[in-house]
C-alpha positions as CSV (number, residue, x, y, z in Angstrom):
1,K,161.6,86.4,121.9
2,D,158.8,84.1,122.6
3,V,160.0,83.9,126.3
4,T,161.6,87.2,127.2
5,G,159.9,89.5,124.4
6,A,163.4,90.7,123.7
7,K,164.1,91.0,119.9
8,L,167.5,90.0,118.7
9,D,168.9,91.1,115.4
10,F,170.5,88.0,113.7
11,E,170.5,89.6,110.2
12,G,173.3,88.3,108.0
13,V,174.6,85.8,110.6
14,K,175.1,82.3,109.5
15,E,172.5,80.0,111.1
16,N,173.9,78.2,114.3
17,D,176.8,80.6,114.3
18,P,177.8,81.0,118.0
19,S,179.7,84.2,117.5
20,A,176.2,85.9,116.9
21,L,175.4,85.4,120.6
22,H,178.2,87.4,121.9
23,K,177.0,91.0,121.3
24,P,173.3,90.5,122.6
25,L,174.1,88.3,125.6
26,M,177.4,89.6,126.8
27,S,175.9,91.9,129.6
28,G,174.0,89.0,130.9
29,Q,170.9,90.8,131.3
30,L,168.8,89.0,128.9
31,L,170.1,85.7,130.2
32,C,169.0,86.6,133.7
33,E,165.6,87.8,132.5
34,L,165.4,84.3,130.6
35,V,166.0,82.3,133.7
36,N,163.6,84.6,135.5
37,C,160.9,83.8,132.9
38,I,161.5,80.3,133.6
39,Q,161.4,80.3,137.3
40,P,160.5,83.8,138.6
41,G,163.0,85.3,141.3
42,C,165.7,82.8,140.3
43,V,168.0,85.7,139.7
44,K,167.0,88.3,142.4
45,R,169.1,91.2,141.0
46,I,170.0,92.1,137.4
47,E,172.6,94.8,136.8
48,R,171.4,97.2,134.4
49,K,174.7,99.2,133.7
50,E,176.8,97.7,131.1
51,A,180.1,98.2,133.0
52,P,182.5,95.0,132.9
53,F,182.0,94.3,136.5
54,Q,178.3,94.4,136.3
55,M,178.3,92.4,133.1
56,R,180.2,89.6,134.9
57,E,178.0,89.6,137.8
58,N,174.9,89.1,135.6
59,V,176.5,86.2,133.6
60,S,177.8,84.6,137.0
61,R,174.3,84.9,138.3
62,F,172.9,83.4,135.1
63,I,175.3,80.4,135.3
64,A,174.4,79.7,139.0
65,A,170.7,79.9,138.1
66,A,171.1,77.6,135.0
67,K,172.8,75.1,137.4
68,S,169.9,75.3,139.8
69,L,167.4,74.7,137.1
70,G,169.3,71.6,136.3
71,V,171.9,72.2,133.5
72,P,174.7,69.5,134.0
73,T,178.0,71.0,135.2
74,N,179.7,69.9,132.1
75,E,177.5,71.9,129.9
76,L,177.9,75.3,131.8
77,F,180.2,77.9,130.7
78,D,182.7,80.1,132.5
79,T,182.0,83.8,132.6
80,P,184.9,84.8,130.3
81,D,183.6,82.3,127.7
82,L,181.0,84.8,127.2
83,V,182.0,88.3,128.4
84,E,185.3,88.0,126.6
85,G,184.0,85.8,123.7
86,R,186.6,83.0,124.5
87,N,184.4,80.0,124.0
88,L,180.9,80.9,122.5
89,R,180.2,77.5,121.4
90,Q,180.1,76.6,125.2
91,V,177.6,79.2,125.7
92,Q,175.5,77.7,122.8
93,I,175.7,74.3,124.5
94,C,174.6,75.8,127.8
95,L,171.5,77.4,126.2
96,Y,170.6,74.2,124.6
97,A,171.1,72.2,127.9
98,L,168.9,74.9,129.7
99,G,166.2,74.1,127.1
100,R,166.3,70.4,127.8
101,A,166.3,71.1,131.5
102,C,163.2,73.3,131.1
103,F,161.6,70.5,129.0
104,N,162.1,68.0,131.8
105,M,160.9,70.4,134.6
106,E,157.6,69.6,136.5
107,Q,155.0,72.2,135.5
């Protein structure tokens, strides 16, 4: 919320439960907005339709942007990990890694 202004509803979800990330992030829109807040223009086009192909495109663009911002390859996730909910723990790891990468970025 502090970065993108988006309000996520985690009511009734256990703290640090990666499954809570699936619904609000699976379209990739919020993730693309996040990296654009960190580095404007990092993701040039964000698909606003929530069709499966567009969601996959957004998530792929986020992953590429995260890598360009310094997230190590072993801490990135694959598109199906988020879109299909296969490995939400890896999505969580990637978001933490993005935070660390931002902390280490030059201002």
